[in-house]
C-alpha positions as CSV (number, residue, x, y, z in Angstrom):
1,X,-60.2,-28.9,-22.6
2,X,-63.7,-30.6,-22.4
3,X,-64.9,-31.5,-18.9
4,X,-68.0,-33.0,-17.4
5,X,-70.9,-30.6,-17.6
6,X,-71.3,-30.4,-13.8
7,X,-67.9,-28.7,-13.3
8,X,-68.0,-25.0,-12.3
9,X,-65.3,-23.8,-14.7
10,X,-65.1,-20.4,-13.0
11,X,-64.1,-22.1,-9.7
12,X,-60.5,-23.4,-9.7
13,X,-61.1,-25.6,-6.6
14,X,-63.9,-27.3,-8.4
15,X,-61.9,-27.8,-11.6
16,X,-58.9,-29.2,-9.6
17,X,-61.2,-31.6,-7.8
18,X,-62.7,-32.8,-11.1
19,X,-59.5,-33.1,-12.9
20,X,-57.3,-34.6,-10.2
21,X,-59.6,-36.5,-7.7
22,X,-63.1,-37.3,-8.9
23,X,-63.2,-40.8,-10.2
24,X,-59.6,-41.7,-9.4
25,X,-59.6,-45.0,-7.5
26,X,-58.8,-44.6,-3.8
27,X,-57.7,-47.7,-1.8
28,X,-56.4,-46.0,1.4
29,X,-58.6,-46.7,4.4
30,X,-58.4,-43.3,6.0
31,X,-59.0,-41.4,2.7
32,X,-62.0,-43.7,2.0
33,X,-63.3,-42.9,5.5
34,X,-62.9,-39.2,5.0
35,X,-64.8,-39.4,1.7
36,X,-67.6,-41.4,3.3
37,X,-68.0,-38.8,6.0
38,X,-67.9,-35.9,3.6
39,X,-70.4,-37.5,1.3
40,X,-72.7,-38.0,4.3
41,X,-72.2,-34.3,5.2
42,X,-73.3,-33.4,1.7
43,X,-76.8,-35.0,2.1
44,X,-79.3,-32.3,1.1
45,X,-76.6,-29.9,0.1
46,X,-74.3,-29.4,-2.9
47,X,-70.9,-30.9,-3.2
48,X,-69.6,-27.4,-3.8
49,X,-70.6,-26.5,-0.2
50,X,-68.7,-29.4,1.2
51,X,-65.7,-29.0,-1.1
52,X,-65.2,-25.4,0.1
53,X,-65.3,-26.7,3.7
54,X,-63.2,-29.8,3.3
55,X,-60.1,-28.3,4.9
56,X,-62.2,-27.1,7.8
57,X,-63.6,-30.6,8.2
58,X,-60.1,-32.1,8.2
59,X,-59.0,-29.7,11.0
60,X,-62.2,-30.1,13.0
61,X,-62.2,-33.9,12.8
62,X,-58.5,-34.6,13.5
63,X,-57.6,-35.4,9.9
64,X,-60.5,-38.0,9.8
65,X,-58.4,-40.3,12.0
66,X,-61.1,-42.9,13.2
67,X,-59.0,-43.9,16.2
68,X,-59.2,-40.3,17.5
69,X,-62.8,-39.7,16.5
70,X,-64.1,-42.7,18.5
71,X,-62.9,-41.0,21.6
72,X,-65.0,-37.9,21.0
73,X,-67.2,-37.1,24.0
74,X,-70.7,-35.6,23.9
75,X,-69.1,-32.3,24.9
76,X,-66.8,-32.5,21.9
77,X,-69.8,-33.2,19.6
78,X,-71.6,-30.1,21.0
79,X,-68.4,-28.1,20.4
80,X,-68.3,-29.3,16.8
81,X,-71.9,-28.3,16.3
82,X,-70.8,-24.7,16.8
83,X,-67.8,-24.9,14.5
84,X,-68.3,-22.6,11.5
85,X,-65.7,-24.5,9.5
86,X,-68.2,-27.4,9.0
87,X,-71.9,-27.9,8.4
88,X,-73.4,-27.6,11.8
89,X,-75.9,-30.4,11.7
90,X,-75.9,-32.3,14.9
91,X,-77.0,-35.6,13.3
92,X,-74.3,-35.4,10.7
93,X,-71.6,-34.5,13.2
94,X,-72.6,-37.4,15.5
95,X,-72.6,-39.8,12.5
96,X,-68.9,-39.2,12.0
97,X,-68.2,-40.7,15.5
98,X,-70.7,-43.5,14.8
99,X,-69.0,-44.2,11.5
100,X,-65.6,-44.2,13.1
101,X,-66.8,-46.9,15.5
102,X,-68.2,-49.0,12.6
103,X,-65.1,-48.4,10.5
104,X,-62.8,-49.9,13.2
105,X,-65.1,-52.9,13.6
106,X,-65.0,-53.4,9.8
107,X,-61.2,-53.1,9.7
108,X,-60.9,-55.7,12.3
109,X,-63.3,-58.1,10.6
110,X,-62.2,-57.6,7.0
111,X,-58.6,-56.6,7.4
112,X,-59.2,-53.3,5.7
113,X,-62.0,-50.9,5.0
114,X,-60.8,-50.7,1.4
115,X,-61.3,-54.5,0.9
116,X,-64.7,-54.3,2.6
117,X,-65.9,-51.5,0.1
118,X,-64.2,-52.6,-3.1
119,X,-65.6,-56.1,-2.9
120,X,-69.0,-54.6,-4.0
121,X,-67.4,-54.0,-7.4
122,X,-65.2,-57.1,-7.5
123,X,-62.2,-54.9,-6.6
124,X,-62.2,-53.2,-10.1
125,X,-63.7,-49.9,-11.1
126,X,-66.8,-50.0,-13.2
127,X,-66.1,-48.2,-16.5
128,X,-69.4,-46.6,-17.6
129,X,-69.9,-45.0,-21.0
130,X,-72.3,-42.0,-20.6
131,X,-72.8,-39.6,-23.5
132,X,-74.3,-36.9,-21.4
133,X,-74.7,-36.1,-17.7
134,X,-78.4,-36.8,-17.9
135,X,-77.6,-40.5,-18.5
136,X,-75.7,-40.9,-15.2
137,X,-77.8,-42.6,-12.5
138,X,-78.1,-41.5,-8.9
139,X,-78.3,-45.0,-7.6
140,X,-77.7,-48.5,-8.8
141,X,-78.3,-52.1,-7.6
142,X,-74.7,-52.0,-6.3
143,X,-75.2,-48.8,-4.3
144,X,-78.5,-50.2,-3.0
145,X,-76.7,-53.4,-1.8
146,X,-73.8,-51.4,-0.3
147,X,-76.2,-49.1,1.5
148,X,-78.0,-52.1,3.1
149,X,-74.7,-53.7,4.2
150,X,-73.2,-50.5,5.6
151,X,-76.4,-49.7,7.5
152,X,-76.4,-53.3,8.9
153,X,-72.8,-52.8,10.0
154,X,-73.7,-49.6,11.9
155,X,-72.9,-46.8,9.5
156,X,-75.1,-43.7,9.3
157,X,-75.8,-41.3,6.4
158,X,-75.1,-44.1,3.9
159,X,-78.3,-44.2,1.8
160,X,-78.0,-45.5,-1.8
161,X,-77.8,-42.0,-3.4
162,X,-75.0,-40.9,-1.0
163,X,-73.1,-44.1,-1.6
164,X,-73.4,-43.8,-5.4
165,X,-72.0,-40.3,-5.2
166,X,-69.2,-41.8,-2.9
167,X,-68.5,-44.6,-5.5
168,X,-68.1,-41.9,-8.2
169,X,-65.8,-39.8,-6.0
170,X,-63.5,-42.6,-5.0
171,X,-63.3,-44.2,-8.4
172,X,-65.4,-47.3,-7.9
173,X,-67.2,-46.2,-11.0
174,X,-65.9,-44.0,-13.8
175,X,-68.8,-41.7,-14.5
176,X,-67.0,-39.0,-16.5
177,X,-68.9,-38.5,-19.6
178,X,-67.3,-39.7,-22.9
179,X,-66.5,-36.1,-24.0
180,X,-64.5,-35.4,-20.9
181,X,-60.8,-35.7,-21.1
182,X,-60.7,-37.5,-17.8
183,X,-62.9,-40.3,-19.2
184,X,-60.1,-41.4,-21.5
185,X,-57.4,-41.1,-18.8
186,X,-59.3,-43.3,-16.5
187,X,-60.2,-46.1,-19.0
188,X,-57.1,-47.9,-17.9
189,X,-56.7,-47.2,-14.2
190,X,-54.0,-48.8,-12.1
191,X,-55.4,-51.4,-9.7
192,X,-53.8,-52.0,-6.4
């Protein structure tokens, strides 16, 4: 079975992530929040590093429940900065609390975090047609605009490159290459 060239075929966790998750549209607020935080944690690192620690992140950050995370004290953030289950970068850890605060404000203003994010792509995944991985961009005008808006709304670790990776992960864009079996499967995604 042909897959995107970036997949580590000798790593079952990576294959499962590619085959079952990457590029599949997500509309659930809490799952979108989790992915935003994980993509921010990836900054300067590989996705493989974060994917291996994802369960640890879920445990450390109360299942990425924003209503719990906004209550984190400075002592809790210090405690998390010593937790080997996650990347122990103090700025990235603090950004999760900051992003939880921004997330709750956005939910209140827009009704849902999903609606807030998906409006950047008119609520429909963008179906790209890349022949090779080399053709896939790292940023777009849409990720630039999304980055500016999220920063304005108080989010951290939301640069354009991070957000384009996020868009790929949550299915806002289908960036599977045309030779990948997932490309064909996602050409007619279900829209909520």
